[in-house]
DRENDO-1510 file (C-alpha; in Angstrom, 1 decimal, always signed):
<recs>
REC; n; res; u; v; w
REC; 1; UNK; +0.0; +0.1; +0.1 .
REC; 2; UNK; +1.0; +3.5; -0.2 .
REC; 3; UNK; +2.1; +6.0; +2.4 .
REC; 4; UNK; -1.7; +6.9; +2.8 .
REC; 5; UNK; -1.8; +4.1; +5.4 .
REC; 6; UNK; -1.1; +0.3; +5.7 .
REC; 7; UNK; -2.4; -2.8; +7.4 .
REC; 8; UNK; +0.6; -4.9; +8.5 .
REC; 9; UNK; +0.1; -8.5; +9.2 .
REC; 10; UNK; +2.6; -11.0; +11.0 .
REC; 11; UNK; +2.4; -14.5; +12.3 .
REC; 12; UNK; +4.2; -14.6; +15.7 .
REC; 13; UNK; +5.8; -17.4; +17.3 .
REC; 14; UNK; +2.9; -18.3; +19.8 .
REC; 15; UNK; +0.2; -18.4; +17.0 .
REC; 16; UNK; -0.8; -14.9; +16.9 .
REC; 17; UNK; -1.6; -13.4; +13.8 .
REC; 18; UNK; -0.8; -9.6; +14.5 .
REC; 19; UNK; -2.8; -7.3; +12.6 .
REC; 20; UNK; -1.8; -3.4; +12.9 .
REC; 21; UNK; -3.6; -0.4; +11.5 .
REC; 22; UNK; -0.4; +2.0; +10.7 .
REC; 23; UNK; -1.9; +5.3; +9.8 .
REC; 24; UNK; -0.8; +7.1; +12.8 .
REC; 25; UNK; -0.4; +10.6; +11.6 .
REC; 26; UNK; -4.2; +10.7; +10.6 .
REC; 27; UNK; -5.4; +9.1; +13.6 .
REC; 28; UNK; -5.6; +5.6; +11.8 .
REC; 29; UNK; -8.5; +6.7; +9.9 .
REC; 30; UNK; -9.2; +3.8; +7.4 .
REC; 31; UNK; -9.0; +4.5; +4.0 .
REC; 32; UNK; -11.1; +2.4; +1.5 .
REC; 33; UNK; -7.9; +0.5; +0.5 .
REC; 34; UNK; -7.0; +0.0; +4.2 .
REC; 35; UNK; -10.5; -1.3; +4.8 .
REC; 36; UNK; -10.1; -4.0; +1.8 .
REC; 37; UNK; -6.5; -5.1; +3.2 .
REC; 38; UNK; -8.3; -5.5; +6.8 .
REC; 39; UNK; -11.2; -7.6; +5.2 .
REC; 40; UNK; -8.4; -9.7; +3.4 .
REC; 41; UNK; -6.3; -10.1; +6.6 .
REC; 42; UNK; -9.3; -11.6; +8.7 .
REC; 43; UNK; -10.6; -13.5; +5.8 .
REC; 44; UNK; -7.3; -15.3; +5.2 .
REC; 45; UNK; -4.7; -15.0; +7.9 .
REC; 46; UNK; -1.4; -16.7; +7.5 .
REC; 47; UNK; -1.4; -20.6; +7.8 .
REC; 48; UNK; -0.8; -21.7; +11.3 .
REC; 49; UNK; -2.6; -18.6; +12.8 .
REC; 50; UNK; -4.7; -19.6; +16.1 .
REC; 51; UNK; -6.0; -16.1; +17.2 .
REC; 52; UNK; -5.7; -12.6; +16.3 .
REC; 53; UNK; -4.2; -9.5; +17.9 .
REC; 54; UNK; -5.8; -6.3; +16.4 .
REC; 55; UNK; -4.0; -3.0; +17.3 .
REC; 56; UNK; -2.8; +0.1; +16.0 .
REC; 57; UNK; +0.3; +2.2; +15.7 .
REC; 58; UNK; +0.5; +5.6; +17.7 .
REC; 59; UNK; -2.1; +7.1; +20.0 .
REC; 60; UNK; -5.3; +6.1; +18.5 .
REC; 61; UNK; -6.8; +2.9; +17.7 .
REC; 62; UNK; -9.1; +4.1; +14.7 .
REC; 63; UNK; -10.7; +7.5; +14.4 .
REC; 64; UNK; -13.1; +6.4; +11.7 .
REC; 65; UNK; -12.8; +6.4; +7.9 .
REC; 66; UNK; -12.4; +8.4; +4.9 .
REC; 67; UNK; -15.7; +9.5; +4.0 .
REC; 68; UNK; -17.0; +7.6; +0.7 .
REC; 69; UNK; -19.7; +10.0; +0.2 .
REC; 70; UNK; -20.1; +12.0; -3.2 .
REC; 71; UNK; -19.5; +15.6; -3.4 .
REC; 72; UNK; -22.3; +17.9; -3.1 .
REC; 73; UNK; -24.1; +18.2; -6.5 .
REC; 74; UNK; -23.4; +14.7; -7.5 .
REC; 75; UNK; -26.7; +13.0; -8.5 .
REC; 76; UNK; -26.7; +9.2; -7.3 .
REC; 77; UNK; -29.7; +6.9; -6.8 .
REC; 78; UNK; -30.3; +5.1; -3.5 .
REC; 79; UNK; -29.0; +1.8; -4.8 .
REC; 80; UNK; -25.6; +3.4; -6.1 .
REC; 81; UNK; -25.1; +5.0; -2.7 .
REC; 82; UNK; -25.8; +1.5; -1.1 .
REC; 83; UNK; -23.1; +0.1; -3.4 .
REC; 84; UNK; -20.6; +2.8; -2.6 .
REC; 85; UNK; -21.1; +3.8; +0.9 .
REC; 86; UNK; -23.0; +0.8; +2.9 .
REC; 87; UNK; -21.8; -2.4; +1.2 .
REC; 88; UNK; -18.0; -1.9; +1.7 .
REC; 89; UNK; -18.1; -1.3; +5.2 .
REC; 90; UNK; -20.8; -3.8; +6.0 .
REC; 91; UNK; -18.8; -6.5; +4.0 .
REC; 92; UNK; -15.8; -5.5; +6.1 .
REC; 93; UNK; -17.5; -5.9; +9.3 .
REC; 94; UNK; -18.8; -9.3; +8.0 .
REC; 95; UNK; -15.2; -10.6; +7.5 .
REC; 96; UNK; -14.1; -9.5; +11.1 .
REC; 97; UNK; -17.1; -11.3; +12.6 .
REC; 98; UNK; -16.5; -14.5; +10.5 .
REC; 99; UNK; -12.9; -15.2; +11.3 .
REC; 100; UNK; -12.7; -18.6; +12.9 .
REC; 101; UNK; -10.2; -17.2; +15.3 .
REC; 102; UNK; -10.8; -15.6; +18.7 .
REC; 103; UNK; -9.8; -11.9; +18.2 .
REC; 104; UNK; -8.0; -9.6; +20.8 .
REC; 105; UNK; -8.4; -6.2; +20.3 .
REC; 106; UNK; -6.1; -3.5; +22.0 .
REC; 107; UNK; -7.5; +0.1; +22.2 .
REC; 108; UNK; -5.7; +3.3; +23.0 .
REC; 109; UNK; -6.9; +6.7; +22.5 .
REC; 110; UNK; -9.7; +7.4; +19.7 .
REC; 111; UNK; -12.1; +4.6; +18.6 .
REC; 112; UNK; -14.8; +6.5; +16.5 .
REC; 113; UNK; -17.5; +5.5; +14.1 .
REC; 114; UNK; -16.1; +2.9; +12.4 .
REC; 115; UNK; -13.4; +2.5; +14.8 .
REC; 116; UNK; -16.0; +2.2; +17.7 .
REC; 117; UNK; -17.6; -0.7; +15.5 .
REC; 118; UNK; -14.2; -2.4; +14.7 .
REC; 119; UNK; -13.1; -2.6; +18.4 .
REC; 120; UNK; -16.7; -4.0; +19.5 .
REC; 121; UNK; -16.3; -6.8; +17.2 .
REC; 122; UNK; -13.7; -8.3; +19.2 .
REC; 123; UNK; -14.0; -11.3; +21.4 .
REC; 124; UNK; -11.8; -9.6; +24.0 .
REC; 125; UNK; -11.4; -5.9; +23.9 .
REC; 126; UNK; -9.3; -4.4; +26.3 .
REC; 127; UNK; -9.1; -0.7; +26.8 .
REC; 128; UNK; -6.7; +1.8; +28.5 .
REC; 129; UNK; -7.8; +5.0; +30.4 .
REC; 130; UNK; -6.9; +7.0; +27.2 .
REC; 131; UNK; -9.5; +5.2; +25.2 .
REC; 132; UNK; -12.4; +7.5; +23.8 .
REC; 133; UNK; -15.1; +5.3; +22.3 .
REC; 134; UNK; -17.6; +7.5; +20.2 .
REC; 135; UNK; -20.2; +7.2; +17.3 .
REC; 136; UNK; -20.5; +10.7; +16.4 .
REC; 137; UNK; -22.3; +10.5; +13.0 .
REC; 138; UNK; -25.6; +12.1; +14.2 .
REC; 139; UNK; -23.6; +15.2; +14.3 .
REC; 140; UNK; -23.8; +15.4; +10.5 .
REC; 141; UNK; -27.2; +14.0; +10.6 .
REC; 142; UNK; -26.2; +10.7; +9.4 .
REC; 143; UNK; -28.0; +7.7; +11.0 .
REC; 144; UNK; -25.2; +5.6; +12.2 .
REC; 145; UNK; -26.9; +2.3; +10.9 .
REC; 146; UNK; -23.7; +0.7; +9.7 .
REC; 147; UNK; -21.8; +0.9; +12.9 .
REC; 148; UNK; -25.2; +0.1; +14.8 .
REC; 149; UNK; -25.6; -3.1; +13.0 .
REC; 150; UNK; -21.9; -4.0; +13.7 .
REC; 151; UNK; -22.7; -3.6; +17.5 .
REC; 152; UNK; -26.1; -4.4; +17.9 .
REC; 153; UNK; -25.9; -7.8; +19.5 .
REC; 154; UNK; -22.5; -6.9; +21.3 .
REC; 155; UNK; -23.8; -4.0; +23.4 .
REC; 156; UNK; -27.0; -3.3; +25.6 .
REC; 157; UNK; -29.7; -1.6; +23.7 .
REC; 158; UNK; -29.5; +1.3; +26.2 .
REC; 159; UNK; -25.8; +1.6; +25.6 .
REC; 160; UNK; -26.0; +1.6; +21.9 .
REC; 161; UNK; -28.9; +4.2; +21.9 .
REC; 162; UNK; -26.4; +6.5; +24.6 .
REC; 163; UNK; -23.5; +6.3; +21.9 .
REC; 164; UNK; -25.4; +7.1; +19.0 .
REC; 165; UNK; -28.1; +9.8; +20.2 .
REC; 166; UNK; -25.5; +11.5; +22.9 .
REC; 167; UNK; -22.7; +11.5; +20.5 .
REC; 168; UNK; -20.5; +11.7; +23.7 .
REC; 169; UNK; -17.8; +9.7; +24.5 .
REC; 170; UNK; -17.3; +6.6; +26.6 .
REC; 171; UNK; -14.0; +6.0; +28.4 .
REC; 172; UNK; -12.9; +2.3; +29.1 .
REC; 173; UNK; -14.7; +1.9; +32.2 .
REC; 174; UNK; -18.1; +3.0; +30.6 .
REC; 175; UNK; -17.5; +1.1; +27.6 .
REC; 176; UNK; -16.9; -2.1; +29.9 .
REC; 177; UNK; -20.4; -1.4; +31.8 .
REC; 178; UNK; -22.4; -1.7; +28.6 .
REC; 179; UNK; -20.4; -4.6; +27.1 .
REC; 180; UNK; -18.3; -2.8; +24.4 .
REC; 181; UNK; -15.1; -3.5; +26.1 .
REC; 182; UNK; -13.9; -6.7; +28.3 .
REC; 183; UNK; -11.6; -4.8; +30.3 .
REC; 184; UNK; -10.3; -1.4; +31.5 .
REC; 185; UNK; -6.8; -1.0; +32.7 .
REC; 186; UNK; -4.4; +1.7; +33.2 .
REC; 187; UNK; -2.5; +3.0; +30.0 .
REC; 188; UNK; +0.8; +1.8; +31.5 .
REC; 189; UNK; -0.7; -2.0; +31.8 .
REC; 190; UNK; -2.4; -2.5; +28.3 .
REC; 191; UNK; +0.5; -4.3; +27.0 .
REC; 192; UNK; +0.7; -6.4; +30.0 .
REC; 193; UNK; -3.0; -7.5; +29.9 .
REC; 194; UNK; -2.5; -8.1; +26.2 .
REC; 195; UNK; +0.3; -10.6; +27.0 .
REC; 196; UNK; -1.5; -12.3; +29.6 .
REC; 197; UNK; -4.2; -13.3; +27.0 .
REC; 198; UNK; -1.7; -14.2; +24.3 .
REC; 199; UNK; +0.1; -16.5; +27.0 .
REC; 200; UNK; -3.4; -18.2; +27.8 .
REC; 201; UNK; -4.6; -18.4; +24.3 .
REC; 202; UNK; -1.3; -19.9; +22.9 .
REC; 203; UNK; -1.6; -22.9; +25.3 .
REC; 204; UNK; -4.8; -23.9; +23.6 .
REC; 205; UNK; -4.8; -25.8; +20.5 .
REC; 206; UNK; -6.6; -24.7; +17.3 .
REC; 207; UNK; -9.4; -26.8; +17.4 .
REC; 208; UNK; -10.3; -25.7; +20.8 .
REC; 209; UNK; -9.9; -22.0; +20.2 .
REC; 210; UNK; -12.1; -22.3; +16.9 .
REC; 211; UNK; -14.8; -24.3; +18.6 .
REC; 212; UNK; -15.2; -21.6; +21.4 .
REC; 213; UNK; -15.1; -18.9; +18.7 .
REC; 214; UNK; -17.9; -20.5; +16.9 .
REC; 215; UNK; -19.9; -21.1; +20.3 .
REC; 216; UNK; -19.7; -17.3; +21.0 .
REC; 217; UNK; -21.0; -16.4; +17.4 .
REC; 218; UNK; -23.9; -18.8; +17.8 .
REC; 219; UNK; -24.7; -17.8; +21.2 .
REC; 220; UNK; -25.9; -14.3; +20.5 .
REC; 221; UNK; -28.9; -15.2; +18.2 .
REC; 222; UNK; -29.7; -18.9; +19.2 .
REC; 223; UNK; -31.8; -20.2; +21.8 .
REC; 224; UNK; -30.9; -23.1; +24.2 .
REC; 225; UNK; -31.8; -26.0; +22.1 .
REC; 226; UNK; -29.6; -24.7; +19.3 .
REC; 227; UNK; -26.6; -24.2; +21.7 .
REC; 228; UNK; -27.4; -27.6; +23.4 .
REC; 229; UNK; -27.0; -29.3; +20.2 .
REC; 230; UNK; -23.6; -27.4; +19.1 .
REC; 231; UNK; -22.2; -27.6; +22.5 .
REC; 232; UNK; -22.6; -31.5; +22.7 .
REC; 233; UNK; -21.3; -32.2; +19.0 .
REC; 234; UNK; -18.5; -29.6; +19.2 .
REC; 235; UNK; -17.3; -30.2; +22.5 .
REC; 236; UNK; -17.0; -34.3; +21.9 .
REC; 237; UNK; -15.5; -33.6; +18.5 .
REC; 238; UNK; -12.8; -31.1; +20.0 .
REC; 239; UNK; -12.1; -33.4; +22.8 .
REC; 240; UNK; -11.7; -36.4; +21.0 .
REC; 241; UNK; -8.5; -35.1; +19.1 .
REC; 242; UNK; -6.5; -36.0; +22.4 .
REC; 243; UNK; -7.6; -39.9; +22.0 .
REC; 244; UNK; -7.0; -40.1; +18.3 .
REC; 245; UNK; -3.4; -41.1; +19.0 .
REC; 246; UNK; -2.9; -43.2; +22.3 .
REC; 247; UNK; -0.4; -41.8; +24.7 .
REC; 248; UNK; +2.8; -44.2; +25.4 .
REC; 249; UNK; +1.9; -47.2; +26.9 .
REC; 250; UNK; -2.0; -46.7; +26.7 .
REC; 251; UNK; -4.0; -49.8; +25.2 .
REC; 252; UNK; -6.3; -49.5; +22.2 .
</recs>
């Protein structure tokens, strides 16, 4: 990519696919090309990846995206606007949600608009006391339904309404209260909390991690009976891997 921003991806020795947003001088505001690169990174992580760490260079996580809206005076149909404005970012959110790998997100500074949605799509969202979660679209009289779609099953209804209608920032502690973040910590401790989760996840096999991730994705929209069937089948399948090859001295 060009110097307008880049998405860096690296497979670490612990099985972590490290995805870094790097446009620090612009608050890590995503360009269209960066959004496409992020989608690709989540859809096709390096072989051997067992979990993902999404973070950003500089002081901010992601302060939004470059507006895809046409210039004033341009005539466009609703369908054309849908393909230009809505579909690319909704496809991006879908790519993040559908990855079979657990996703850790580390949030410092601004997580605005798309950045707020992207943070909230993580499985474990760690935010320090510089974090600033905000959905400011209504200041421009734009209904933030795209961001809302990403977060609707991740945060409480009241919390989402607060973010949208107030346009006010939520700090890390408030984000934890509404379910947008998992943990809040002092700025100097964020890296340590990330390291703790990495150490824990690296001790698990790929099958166990993927099985839990699928359960978490199912849980939001499924009733008990659906989850019961998945839990019984998937838990047994994952556990059976340790019995495929008998340990030394074990009888068949």
